[in-house]
Every structure is written in structure tokens, then in C-alpha cells.
N, C-alpha and C positions, 0 to 999 in steps of 0.2 A: 403598479408599486410594489414592494417588496412586504409579506408578511406581517399585520400592525405587530407579533410578537416581536421581531425582529428588525425596527423602524431603528426606535433607539439603539440598537449596534452601529446600523450603517452611521445615524450621523456620526458616532463619537467616532468611529474611526476611517472617517472623509479626511480629517487633517493629515492624518498619517500616514494613509495609504497615496495622497500627494507626492509626499513627500517621499517614497517610496517611490514612486515613477518619476519622480524626476534627476535620482539620482542613477534609474538606467539606462536612461535614454535615449545610447547609443549600444548597439548588436558590435558584438567582435564579429569578422567576417569566420566562416570557416574553411576555409582556406589551406592548401598544401602548401609546402615550396613547390617549387619550379618544375623540378626534377621528380618528384615524385607523381604531381597534377601531368607532365607529359606521358608519364607511365600508365596512370588510371584513363587517361582517354585514348592510351590506344589498344588499351583492354577491351573499354569499349566498339572502340570500330572489329574488334575482329567478333565480339562477340554475335549470335544469331539469333532473330527477336525473338526465338522464345527460351535463352538463353534469359534477353534483356528482360522479357517477361518474366521469367521462374525468381529474380533478383530480387523486385517488389516482395516478394511474397514471406510471410512467416508462416511458420507453419506447425500444429503438432502434431504429433507421433507419441503411441503407443511402443512403452517398452522400455528394459533396464541394458538393452543392449543393440549396437547399432544396429550386428549381422544376427542372431542367435539371439530372437528374444523369445519368453514363454509364449506356448501354445496360443492361451487364449488373446493375446498381447495379438499375436499374429493374426487371426483372425475377426481381432477390431479392428487393424489395420486396410486388413482385405474388405471388408464393410466398409469402412468409413470413406478411406482413402486408395483403395481399389492395389494397395500393393501391398507384400510380406513386413517388410522393415525399413528402418529410417535411413539404409543406405541406397533401397532403391529408391526412397521416394527422391530422394537430392539428386538421386541421376534421372530421376527419371523426366520430375518440371525443374530443373536447375535451378535449385533453390537457395535463395541467398538466405535465410533462415529459419529459423529449429529456435519453437519453445519450450520450456519444461514445460510435466507441471506428475504433483506427488498423485492424483488420480488416475494418467497416465504410466504409471512407474516407472518416470522419470527418473526419479530423486532418491534411491531407496541408500546408499548408503555414499561417501567423497567419495572413495576408486572407485563403484560399480559407475559414478554419474563422468570423474576423469575421462573413463575407458569408453563410456559413452558416448559424448562430445567429441575425443580422439577417432573417435570408429565415422562418427558423420565427416568430419573435419578429412578424411583418406577417405570418401564416397566423392567428393567434392573438387572439383581443376580446380574452383575458387573459393575460396576461404568463407565459410559460412557462419553468419551470427547470428549464434544463439545467446539466448532471453531466458530470464524467466521475471516472476512478481515477485521479488526478499522485498515485501516495503518492506518484515519484519515485525509486530505484533501483533495483529487479528487476520496478516494476510504474507505468511512464509512457506515457502514451496523445498526450503534443502532444509531440514530439522536436524537433528542432535544425530554425530558428536561436533557439526557443524557450530560454530559461535552465535546463539541469540539474541538479538538485542533489545533493548525496548523501542516500540510504534513509536509514529510519528507525534502526535496528543503526550503520549510519556515524553517524547526528547521535549517539546511544546513545553512539556510543564517546569522542564529542569531547565529551560530559557540557557542554555549555553552555546552559544554555537562552536565553541569547542569540545563539547562535550560528544556534539552534533555531526560535525567533521570529522571525529574520531572514531563515533562507532562509525558510521557509511566511511571510513577507510578501512575497518575492520573487517567488513561485508561485505566488500569492492574485492579487499586480496584473496577474499575466503572464494569468492567468487569464480576468479580470477581464474585460481585455481584448480578451478573444478573445471573449467575451458568457457562457462559462463561470461560471456566478455556486453553482454547488453541486459540491465536492470532495469523494471520497468516502476523507480525511483527517484526523484521522489516526488510525494504527491502534496502539485501547490495547489489544491484548491483551496481556501478560506470557511470552515463552513461556521454561519453564521447563523443555522437553521438546526435548531436542539435534535429536529424530528427528520432531520436526512437520516434515511435507511441505511444508503452505502457506501460514503464519505465518513463519516463520523471522528470514532478515534483516528480513521487511517490520517484525518490531515491532523497538521500541526497548530491550529488554532483560527483561532476566529478577527485574532487583530493581525491587517494585509500587514505591515511595517514589520512585524513579530514573525510572522509566516514567511515574507519576505529573505529574510538574509538567519532564519534556519535552512531552506532552501539552499539558500547559495551556499552554507556549509555543507549541505549535504551531497549535492555537485563537486566540490570543489574535492569531497574527501571519497564518492565512489571513482570519480576522473583523475585522481590523482592514484589511483590505487590499479590501472588503467581499465577500468571498465562503459561504459558507454551508463550515463544515467539519463534518464528521461522524464521531464514535468510533465506532468498529467496533475488533471483530463481539462482540456483548453477547446475551452476559451473560460474553464469556471465549475466546477457539479457540486459547491460547498451550502447553494443553497437552492435545491431541490427536497421533494417531499413523495420525489418515486425516484423507484433505483434500476437503473437506463437497462441490467439484465433482462426487467422482467415489460418494461414499459419505455416509453420515450418521451423525458419529463422537461420540464419551459421552466427556461430563468428568464422571470419577468422582470431583472432590472434592466429600468432605462439607462440608456450609455454612458450616462455618467458616470452613474452606479457604478455599473459593471467598469467602470476605468479606473472605478478608485477602491473599490472594493478588490475584483476580479482580477485587477493584470497585473498589479504591484508583482506576483510574488513571478508569475515569466515575462517579467522585462526581466526580475532581478536576477532567474536562470538563465535568460539572453545574455543579458551581461556579464557572466557568469562564465560562457561558453558554452551551455549547454549542448550533450552530440547530439540530443532529438526528443520531440516535442513530443505527448498525446493527446487526437483528438478526444473529446466528448461525444456523447451517440444524446444531444438533447440539443432543445431548437432555444435559439436566443432570439425572439423577434425585434433587438430593439438593432441585433446587427446582423438580424435576416431575415424582415419578414414573410420569407417567401417556405416557414414551414420546414424546415427539410431541414433536419441535423448537418450538425457543427461538423461531423468529418463528412458530408459529400457538398460543405457550404464550399463555394466557391470566393463569397464576398466572407467571410471568415478566414477561410483559409488562406487565402492567398488576399483577400481585399487587409482583412486586421493583422494578422499574424505575415506574413510576410513582406509586405510592402508597406504597413501604419509603421509594428513594432520591431522589420528591419531584418526577422526571421535571414539565414541561411540553412540552415543544419538541415535532420529528417525530420518528418514529417510523417510520426505514423499514429496508423485505425487506432481506438480502441478494440478489444477483438468481435470482430466479423459479424460472431456466432448470436449476441446479443437481443433481444429482440425491440432494444431502440432504434438500431438504428435499420430495422428488417420492417419497421412498419408500413414504410411509407411503397419502396422500393419490393422488389424481388432479387435474389441472392444471383442475377446474373449481375443484373443493371447493377447491384451498389460498387463493384471495386470498380467498376467504371467511371461512375458519378464519381467515388471517391479521387483515383486523380487528377477527371474533373475539374474538380476544387482542388487541388493542390498536395494532394500524400504523396507519399512515395514512395512507404512501405505498407503492404496488407497485411492483417491479422488476424491470422486463423478462422478465415471463413467456413461456414460450416462444409461447402462440402467445397473441395480444395480443385477439381475436374474443372468442375462449373465455373468458377471464379478463373484459373485459369484462361481455356479457352474463350469465355469474357472475354479478356483483355485482351487475347492475341487474335481474337476476332475483330477491337472494336479497332485496331492498329489495318490490320488489311481493311476494314470496310472505309478507311481515312476518319472512322471516329474522335481516332488515338493518331497521331502523330509520331514515327518513330523517336524525332525529336527531343515530343516530351518527353520520350521513358528512358531517354538516354540524361537525362539535367537529373530522373528519379535514380537513374542506374551512378551517375556517378557519384550524387550528395552519399547514396548508400557506402558506395568504396572507396570518396574521404571518409568514414568512420571506419570501415576497418581495416585503411593504414594509419589513422589514428591513434587506435589501440592494440599495433603490430599487427595482426592476423595478417599478414601478410610475408611476416618476417618471422613469428614466432606463435601460427595456430593450435598448436595440441602445448597440451600441460603432461607432467610426470608423476608419477606416483612419490618419486621426492619432496616435488612442490607439494602436494598435498599432504605431507605428513607433516612439512616443515612447516605450514600453514593455517588449517585448518582445522576449529577447534583445541587453539593450542593455549600451554595455562597460561597463559599469560593476557588473549584476547578474552578467556573467561572471569577472570579477574576483572577485567578491565570492562565485563558487561554490567558487573554487579555495579559497580561502585557505580559505573551512569544510570545505573538502574533506582541504587540510592538515591541519587540527588533527583529522583521522577515525581516518587512518590508525597502525595498535595494528603495534609489533615487539612480533615475539613470542618468537624467537630469534634472540641474536646471536652463531657461537661466534666465542670470544677477541674480539673486537669485527672480524667480517671487514665488515660495516656501516659505511657508506657507501663505495661503488663510485667508485673514480675513472677517467678515459678512460685516465693515463695507463698504470694498474698491470690496469688490467680492462676493456680499450678494447675489448675482440671478444666478443661479449655475443651464444649462440644462444638466444631465448627459442621455449619449445615449451608443451605444454599442452590445455587443454581451451576448444573455442571456442561454448558452445551459444548454444542459439535467443538473438539482439540482441534486448532489449526498445528500443523506441525514442532510449533516452539514448544509441546506440554510433551510430557510425558504421561502423564495420566489429568483423573479429575480434580478441576480448582480445590473440590475439598475433599481431595487427596493431598493435592500440592500443598493445601495451606497446614492443615494439621500435622502430614510428617517437617514441612518446616518447626512448624514449633514444637513437635518434640527433638527435634534435632539443638532445641535448645534448651530445655529443659523443661518442656513443659508436658504433662500427660495429656494429650489432645487425641478427640477423636473424633471419626468425620460420620456425617449422615448426609447424601444426596437429595434433597428435597427439591430437587429440576425447578423450570424457569417456572411453566407451572403447579404449581405443587397441590394435588390432591388435598380435602379433606380431611382424610384417614393419612397422608404425608403430615400433614401439620402436626397433627395430631400424636404421631410415631416423636416428631422434633420437639413437641412441646413437654412428651410425658419424658423423654434422653434426656432435657433440660436440667431436672429435679438432682439438683447434688452438687450441678456444676459449678462453677467460683467463674464465671463468661461464655455465652453464648458467640459464636463471631458468624457472623451470619454475609455468605461473599451476593449477591444484590446481581442482577441484567438487566438493563433494560429498563427496570420500572413503569410501568402505566397505573393508568390512572384504575384503571381494570384488573390490575395483578393480582393474582391469589401470592406473589410476593407479599406486596402488603400483609395481607392479611398472616403472613405467613411470621413478619417481623412483629403484627403490634401485639399478636401471642402468645409469640416471646416474651415481649416486652411485663406483660401482663403477671409473667410468671414472677416476677420479684428479680432473677438474675439478671446482672447488668450484658446488654448487649452491645454488640460493636458490628456496624458494617465492616465491609469493606466493596468498594463497586468496582464490578473485574471488567466492565466496558463503557460503557459512559460514564460520565460525572454526574450526570445528572436526576441520577435517582435520589442525589438527599434530599429535593425539594420535593421527593415525594411521601418519605420515612417520618418517623417521630419518635420523639420515645427511648432511641437510643443515644446509650453515654459517650460513643464515638465514634466516625464515617473517617473510611480515610477512599480515596480515590489511586485506582492503579492502572487503568488507565486496557487493560489487556488483562486475560487470563491464561499466557505462558511461562515456563517456569522462573524467568528470570525477573522480572515483575514483581509475581507474588509471591518469589523464597523474596526480594526487594522488600513486599507487604510489609511484612511479619519480619525484620529486622526491624523496620521500623516501629511495628506495635509492642516487642521486648524492649525497644531502646535503644537497640545498639546501632540504630543508626539514626537520624534526628529527621523528621521531615520537614525534604527541602522544597518541595516542591510546589511550583504554584500555578491557578488554572493557569489553563490558558483560554478561556469557553466561558463567556461568563453562565453558571446558572438560576433562572427565574424561578418565583414561583409558581405552583403548580397552578393554584385560583387563581393568580391574576397576574401577568406576562408580563406586564408594566412592570414589574413590582419584580429589582435582580436583589436577588439571596444574599450571592456571589461573584462578586464582578473579579474582571478578568484581575488577574496578578493573586489574588487572592490564598492565604495560605496558613497556615497555623505551625509555632515552633514550640518543641519542648522548652527549653530556653526561656 
């Protein structure tokens, strides 16, 4: 049974989930027109076995250029992949896909990304499906000057399918201009566990019906812009306390609870014509008692996803270098077992040469048939055809300039973000702040590692945005785990200030962030807290005059929060998840849909 702190939520959302599931009962086929289908089948018929195997893999590669990366990236490629460049990698393994990462130095600037994409396409006989994780919010691989938009839970707080679709359309158009034609978004996980360490604000919320509606909106936005959307992480990663990057989570939902809570967004995604669905590296005993992770489970991927839900599009694994898929089998067995389970694309194996040869060997030994490979290759080629890669695989500098980070896109991102900020506490109408009465503001708090959507530490971003609105604001970073000395420094700095704004980050029972807030409240200077990640922080704090939930520490969301603080925008966001009492989780402090207004 689910964790006791979440039972009430499971019961409340069941009826809404059943409605959403029924509305998406029939999946559209991913068929192409007869002429295209015949052409794709001819292509598959002419491919060598090695080329077919290559089409199934999506690999990382280091460097900003397909042919002339920096020497450090050449060294990394030789060490991990056995090649010098992206062009060599694509040619050697006949790769069907490449994934971009910031840490692999793939995403330095818009024109550089576009040139890298074009170089990769030029190296391949067949078009390459280039992908990335551009969820926005806390997971973002392409940073400024591209347009950065609110993340999933912020969009859930906005609650607007129109805004959500518009945000995805902007994001998709900019990715396509960079030559990135598959995005690993939207996150379709229903986050019902406040302790979830890997999903959290990456989820649109805890209500399956609301999540389904916004997942559908994102799919239509991305795919309307020519980018393949990817719903993740099937069969649902929203109720786990283990991060599958580092361990193997177990989901204890019954089959009925899974159908009510986890399945509806995926049903909705299938009904919306989703191009791809990503698997989760987790165990769901109710769906498969073998204790195999879903990525390697025939009962889950073929029995549930293909046969029960009727999905006939591309299935891609979550990254195969994650510990969750490596705990039970070796790196040579994982790709073979994934294909046997029903997967089409094998994402980022830790050792590409080992994985590629393992699949090749499995076909030659008869463990996998070539006909089974043909099924997956054909699905992948259909996706590429739908996204125009056979006709226009390359992009142009003019397209980059006309699309990426335009003034219209940036203004739209700001407008959408303003409609997501949620006001949870406002004692005696303390907010909004005014430069005339609250002119001197100290900003302290957590400064977590910056995602691509940030230009600096959150404290500096908040203070800078306040200064732009006429406040005399200064910043003091106290960190996620402030030391006693740092807390004393913050208390001393609060003297003479009109307000202290504290950016909080995932406050726990033992977090010294609680001590920081308590000590600042004790100074008598009014304290305002801004939750810059999970909105649950408010349950562990007391004494503050006001609390906002920003859902992320990216610039677009922090600037929007400041405009709300200063009364330049109304707080329109409403909680997409419940906030429960830290002392008694059976008590809901702030229900789904809660949010204060100034009016």
C-alpha cells in the first residue's frame, strides 16, 4: 500500500483519474501515408544488420563541433567512446540518435548548437534524431540567450492549458531551429510523494486529471512546432523516495491504484499522438512481479503499454548509465533485455561499444531476430519522417536568428511565469512591498547549483530584480546548509533593513535553514520567504510575514516572483500539490488549488 502520508491524496484523486482515463481510451496509430511507408520499408530492407543496430542507439558525445572539438573533448571521446569526434561516432556506429548535454559542451550558444547539429547530419547517410532534456525549470540543457520558460510544477500552478501549450510551442520552435528534433518532455509523472527526490517540481502536479490536460497541451505545443515530444517516465515515477539515477525504486501501488493515478497522463499522451514514451528504471510488482525494472519488463512495456494501452509509437529507455537499470544485470545484457521487453531506442549506454556489440551478437546468436529489429527501426524512421528529417534535416543561421530568444518569446515567457507564482502566506496583508515603505531589503538564502536557466545565484537574481523596481536590495548567500557563523552574519546584516527576503530550498526537519529563518524572525525585521524549489517548505517554517512559491530558481521564475512581491503582478498561481503538516501528515495545511490574491 502507498505510504500513509499519501493515502488521503490517493483516495481523493481516484475519481478524477478514472474520468481522465476513460476519455483517452483509444490511441491513434502512428501510421504514415502509403507512399512514405513503402519508402521507409525499402530503406529498412536495404540496411545492413550493423546499420539497423545503430539506428536503435542514442549516444552522448563530447564537444561543441562535429568535426573540430576542443582537445579535452577529443580526449573524453577517445576514453569513453573510442572515437575523436561526433562525426566519427555517427559513422562508426551508424547512430540513429545523439543526445546533447551541457556538461558534454554541446550547448554553448545557439549558432554553435545549430552548426553542431548540421555537422552531425552531414556525417550520416540517414537523418539523425538529435535530442535533449529541455523540460525547463530545473532541468534545462540549452540556456540563454534561448528563451527559458517556467518548469512543469509552475505550469501546473498556472493551471492554463493555453499557457502550457504556448510555452511548449515556443520551446519546440527554438529547439527545432537548433536542429534538436526530439525533446525528452513532458514529464507525465503524477507527483503524490512530497519526499520524491528526483521528480518533485518536474511534475505538473498531484491530480491525474489536471496533469493529463497539461501533458496533452505540451504535446500539442512541441509537436506542433516540429519537435517529437516524449512522455516520461512510464509507468510512472511520481511516488518514489529513491532516485533511479542512484538506486532502484519500488512503486507499491496496486494495479488499481496505478490505473487511477499513474496511467491517466500516459493514456492522455497516447490519445494526443505522442511521438515517444520514455521508460522508468523502477520496479512495479503489481504490473510485473519479476522485480525487473520497467525498462526491461516485457509485461510492462509490451503487455501494458503496447497491448493494454494500444501504443504503437517509439519507446525510448531512460538513460542506460543510471544505476536503477544496472543493479540486476550487466551493461552487456541491459540493451538486449530492453529490446526483448519492447523498447525501440536505447539511450546513452555507459559503454556504447559493449552495448552495440551485445545487440549485434544477440541477433547473430538468434536471441533477437532481425525482424524484431526491423519493427523498431521502422518506428524510428516513421518518427523521423513525421518530424521532417528526411526532407529538411539541417537548420540555418537565419532560422536561428529569427526564432531563438526573440523579444516576443521572452516577453511571453515573462507573462506566463507571472501567472504561476503562488502566494501561500500574507499576514495582515503585508504584501505587496513598496519602495516607499520597504525600501531597504536584505536577500539571503540558498544558492543551489545553477541550471542553464540561471545567470547567477538566486540571491543575486532576486536582489537585482528588486533593485530594478526601485528597492535598495543587497544579497548575502547563506547556502542550503548555512553554518552558525553564516547565520550570525545574516542576523547582523538584517539590522536596519525594512524586510528580509529568504530564498528557501527543500527545507527538512533538521535543516539549518529553519534556524536561519527563526533567528531572522527574532530580530523583529519582517521576513518573507520564497520557496525556490518545492513548495512544501512552508510546512516547516513559522513566523514569516509572507511566503511565495516560485517552483524553481531560474531567472524567469525568480523575476516573476519579485514582480509579485512588489505588486507589479497579481499572484495568480494555485498549488498543484497539497502541502501537509510536517508534524502530522494527515493534516493538509494548504490543499490543491490554494493560493492567495491581493485583490
